[in-house]
C-alpha positions in Angstrom: 131.3 193.1 126.5 129.1 194.4 123.6 131.0 192.2 121.1 130.5 189.1 123.2 126.7 189.7 123.5 126.4 190.2 119.8 128.2 187.0 119.0 126.0 185.0 121.4 122.8 186.4 119.7 124.2 185.3 116.3 124.7 181.7 117.4 121.1 181.6 118.9 119.7 182.9 115.6 121.5 180.2 113.5 120.3 177.4 115.8 116.7 178.7 115.6 117.0 178.8 111.8 118.2 175.2 111.6 115.4 173.9 113.8 112.8 175.7 111.8 114.1 174.2 108.5 114.1 170.6 110.0 110.4 170.9 111.1 109.5 172.4 107.8 111.0 169.4 105.8 109.3 166.9 108.1 105.9 168.5 107.6 106.3 168.6 103.8 107.4 164.9 103.3 104.3 162.7 102.8 106.4 159.4 103.1 107.2 160.2 106.7 103.6 160.1 107.8 102.6 157.2 110.0 100.2 154.6 108.7 97.0 154.8 110.8 96.5 151.8 113.0 93.1 151.2 111.5 94.4 150.9 107.9 94.9 147.3 106.5 98.4 146.4 105.5 98.9 145.9 101.8 98.8 142.2 100.5 96.5 140.9 103.3 93.2 139.8 101.9 90.0 140.8 103.6 87.9 138.1 105.3 85.6 137.9 102.3 88.5 137.1 100.0 89.4 133.7 101.5 90.1 131.0 98.8 87.3 128.5 97.8 88.6 125.2 96.5 86.6 123.3 93.8 86.5 119.6 94.6 84.8 116.5 93.4 83.3 114.0 96.0 81.8 110.5 96.1 79.9 108.8 98.9 81.5 106.5 101.4 80.1 103.0 101.1 79.9 100.0 103.3 80.8 96.7 101.8 83.1 93.6 101.6 86.6 94.0 100.2 89.0 91.1 99.6 92.7 91.0 100.0 94.3 89.3 97.0 97.7 88.0 96.2 99.0 88.3 92.6 101.6 86.0 91.1 103.0 85.4 87.6 104.0 82.2 85.8 103.6 80.0 82.7 101.5 77.1 81.4 103.5 73.8 81.5 102.8 70.1 81.0 101.7 68.1 84.0 104.4 65.8 85.5 104.5 62.5 83.6 102.6 63.9 80.7 105.7 64.6 78.5 106.8 62.0 75.9 110.5 62.1 75.1 111.0 60.6 71.6 114.4 58.8 71.3 116.0 55.6 70.0 118.1 53.1 72.0 121.2 53.4 69.7 123.5 56.1 68.5 121.9 57.6 65.4 122.1 60.3 62.8 119.2 62.6 62.2 118.1 62.4 58.6 115.0 64.6 58.6 113.2 66.7 61.2 109.5 66.6 60.4 108.0 68.6 63.2 108.4 72.1 64.8 107.9 73.3 68.4 104.3 74.2 69.0 102.9 71.9 66.3 99.8 70.1 67.2 100.0 66.4 66.3 97.9 63.3 66.3 98.9 59.6 66.8 101.1 58.3 64.0 102.1 61.8 62.9 105.8 61.8 61.7 108.2 63.6 64.0 111.7 62.8 63.0 113.6 60.3 60.7 116.8 58.7 61.8 119.3 56.1 60.7 122.2 54.3 62.4 125.3 56.3 62.9 128.6 55.0 61.3 129.6 53.5 64.6 126.3 51.7 65.0 126.5 50.3 61.5 129.9 49.0 62.3 128.5 47.2 65.4 125.8 45.7 63.2 128.2 44.4 60.7 130.5 43.0 63.4 127.5 41.3 64.9 126.7 39.7 61.6 130.3 38.6 61.0 130.3 37.3 64.6 127.3 35.0 64.0 128.8 33.7 60.7 132.2 33.1 62.3 130.7 31.4 65.4 128.5 29.2 63.2 131.5 28.1 61.0 133.6 27.5 64.2 130.8 25.2 65.6 130.7 23.2 62.4 134.4 22.6 62.5 134.4 21.6 66.1 131.4 19.3 65.5 133.3 17.6 62.7 136.3 17.0 64.9 134.0 15.9 67.7 132.4 13.3 65.4 135.9 12.1 64.5 136.8 12.0 68.2 139.3 14.7 67.7 137.6 17.3 69.9 136.3 17.1 73.4 132.8 17.6 74.7 134.0 20.8 76.4 135.2 22.3 73.1 131.8 21.4 71.5 130.0 23.1 74.3 132.2 26.2 74.1 131.6 26.5 70.4 127.8 26.2 70.9 128.0 29.0 73.6 130.0 31.3 71.3 127.4 30.9 68.6 124.5 31.5 71.0 126.2 34.7 72.3 126.8 36.0 68.8 123.1 35.4 67.9 121.9 37.2 71.0 124.1 40.2 70.2 122.7 40.4 66.7 119.1 39.9 67.8 119.5 42.7 70.4 120.7 45.1 67.7 117.9 44.1 65.4 115.4 44.6 68.2 116.7 48.1 68.8 116.2 48.9 65.1 119.7 49.5 64.0 119.3 47.6 60.7 117.7 50.5 58.8 116.3 54.0 58.9 113.4 54.7 61.2 110.5 57.1 61.0 109.6 58.1 64.6 105.9 59.0 65.1 103.7 60.4 67.9 101.8 57.9 70.0 99.2 60.4 71.5 97.4 63.6 70.7 99.7 66.4 71.8 101.8 69.4 71.2 105.5 69.3 70.2 107.0 71.1 73.1 110.6 70.9 72.1 112.8 69.8 69.1 116.2 68.9 70.5 118.1 68.1 67.3 119.0 69.3 63.8 119.3 67.4 60.6 122.7 65.7 60.3 123.3 65.6 64.0 124.7 62.5 65.7 122.7 61.7 68.8 123.8 59.3 71.6 121.8 56.3 72.4 118.7 57.3 74.4 119.3 61.0 73.7 116.1 63.2 73.3 115.1 63.9 69.8 111.6 65.5 70.2 109.5 66.2 73.3 105.8 65.8 73.1 103.3 67.3 75.6 100.1 65.4 75.9 97.2 67.7 74.9 94.8 68.9 77.6 97.2 67.8 80.3 98.5 71.2 81.1 98.8 73.1 84.4 100.2 76.5 85.5 103.4 77.1 87.5 103.4 80.4 89.5 106.1 82.0 91.5 105.1 83.2 95.1 107.2 85.4 97.4 108.4 83.2 100.3 106.7 85.3 103.0 103.3 84.9 101.2 103.3 81.1 101.2 101.7 80.9 104.6 98.5 82.3 103.1 98.1 79.4 100.6 96.5 76.0 100.9 95.8 73.1 98.6 92.5 73.3 96.6 92.4 77.1 97.0 90.7 78.8 94.0 92.9 80.7 91.6 91.8 83.1 88.9 94.1 83.0 85.9 94.4 85.8 83.3 96.4 85.6 80.0 97.2 89.1 78.8 97.8 87.8 75.2 94.7 85.7 75.1 92.4 88.3 73.6 89.6 87.7 76.2 89.7 89.4 79.6 87.7 86.5 81.2 89.5 84.6 83.9 90.2 80.9 83.9 89.3 79.3 87.2 91.9 76.8 88.5 92.7 75.1 91.8 95.9 75.1 93.7 97.3 71.6 93.4 100.7 71.8 95.1 102.7 74.3 97.2 106.4 73.4 97.2 108.5 74.0 100.3 111.6 75.2 98.4 112.9 78.5 97.0 113.7 78.2 93.3 117.4 79.1 93.0 116.7 80.7 89.6 113.8 83.0 90.5 114.2 83.2 94.3 110.4 82.5 94.5 108.5 79.5 95.7 106.9 77.4 92.9 103.2 76.5 93.2 101.2 74.5 90.7 97.6 75.2 89.6 95.5 72.5 87.9 93.3 73.6 85.0 89.8 72.6 83.8 89.7 70.5 80.6 88.3 73.5 78.6 90.9 76.0 79.8 92.0 76.9 76.3 95.5 78.1 77.5 98.5 77.5 75.3 101.7 75.7 76.3 104.3 78.1 77.7 101.8 81.0 77.7 102.4 83.8 80.2 99.7 84.1 82.8 98.8 86.2 85.9 97.2 84.5 88.9 95.1 86.0 91.6 94.3 84.3 94.9 92.0 85.7 97.6 93.6 85.3 101.0 91.3 87.3 103.3 88.2 89.6 103.3 86.5 92.1 105.6 83.3 94.2 105.8 84.3 97.9 106.2 83.8 101.5 105.0 85.2 101.8 101.5 86.5 104.8 99.6 88.3 105.2 96.3 92.1 105.0 96.7 92.5 108.6 95.4 90.6 109.9 98.4 93.4 108.9 100.8 96.5 111.2 101.0 99.7 110.9 103.0 99.7 112.9 106.2 102.5 113.3 108.7 103.6 109.6 108.5 100.0 108.4 108.3 97.0 108.9 106.1 94.1 111.3 106.0 91.0 112.1 103.9 88.6 115.1 103.7 84.8 115.0 103.9 82.6 118.0 103.0 80.2 119.3 105.6 78.3 122.6 105.2 80.5 123.6 102.3 83.6 123.2 104.5 86.4 120.6 104.3 86.7 118.4 107.4 89.9 116.5 107.8 89.9 112.9 109.2 93.0 111.0 110.2 92.5 107.3 109.1 94.1 103.9 109.2 93.9 101.7 106.1 92.7 98.1 105.8 92.5 95.9 102.7 93.0 97.4 99.2 92.3 96.3 95.7 92.9 98.0 92.3 90.3 100.8 93.0 89.1 100.8 96.6 90.5 100.8 100.1 88.9 100.1 103.5 89.3 102.9 106.1 88.8 103.4 109.8 88.6 106.9 111.4 86.8 109.0 113.9 83.3 110.3 112.8 83.3 108.5 109.5 80.1 106.8 108.4 78.4 105.5 105.3 77.0 108.1 103.0 79.4 111.0 103.8 80.9 112.7 100.8 84.6 112.2 100.6 86.9 114.4 98.4 88.6 112.5 95.5 89.7 115.5 93.4 91.2 118.6 94.9 92.1 117.0 98.3 95.8 117.9 98.0 94.9 121.6 98.1 92.7 121.4 101.2 93.2 122.3 104.8 90.8 121.7 107.7 87.9 124.2 107.6 88.6 125.5 104.1 85.6 126.6 102.0 84.8 124.3 99.1 82.5 124.1 96.2 81.5 120.7 94.9 81.3 119.5 91.3 78.3 117.6 90.1 77.7 114.6 92.4 77.8 111.2 90.7 
């Protein structure tokens, strides 16, 4: 009995020692202390540390904005104002005396040609035909005088001679007897040279094409869905990037075709030019047409930012950013018309720094323009 009592007291002593050691370690470990409920968690800024975004603003204005349509094209000759220089017989090109783009006056030499070998052969055969028909008629006439030929034979010989002379006269009229120097008949621009020296050209084939000077117009390509906005006599502003002057040339819409060009998949429209336009043949131009206008609140395009499938902008009130959901109207290169709740002329709209903003954020403005 005494042994069992001693053993029990030993076990109790061991357990008491273990518990005392555990509590001693807990009291001595500073990492195990609880964070007071009133202490701020690390990494969370105090209210006074909220970010302030630096922005630049401009005033919202009220004004008229136009919707424009832009198209591209080239300067061409007006229909019926291109002279095609050719000859009515097969020829050989001896000399080409003009180049594409050259400005020429009446009687300026363009190209020199001569009859081709086949044409010369026709000329020689025509001459031989006249001589043979003339000799045949003389023989028939002698026999007719001797009553050895009939009236019908005499008439047939006369017809043969007449036909041979007509053939020869036709060749002479077409100029196959010698070389020909072809010249311009108007003031113009050589728009195209179709031949090279030594080339054989069929009868009527183009040799040189001449565009009548100051009879130019502009052909523009328009998207098919935009044709409905156009009407004849509509004003068109034309800009030539390589002209050297940024000034626009004012033209008028002469013709709107009703066909899609198979080469460009655009609809061709033609713009007439004033006499002093100063544009060059085949020059590349950009055309602008005003198709509508409206009076609205206007802001720079950079003030508007995408927002959840729509658009938004920020104004500044009491040094805080105020978000406005907006719908857009007409736009041009720098401005856009906007509609939105509580927007009015004179409010300051953010144009720099708006992508960093949220509604109610504190802002500081740069110098106001």
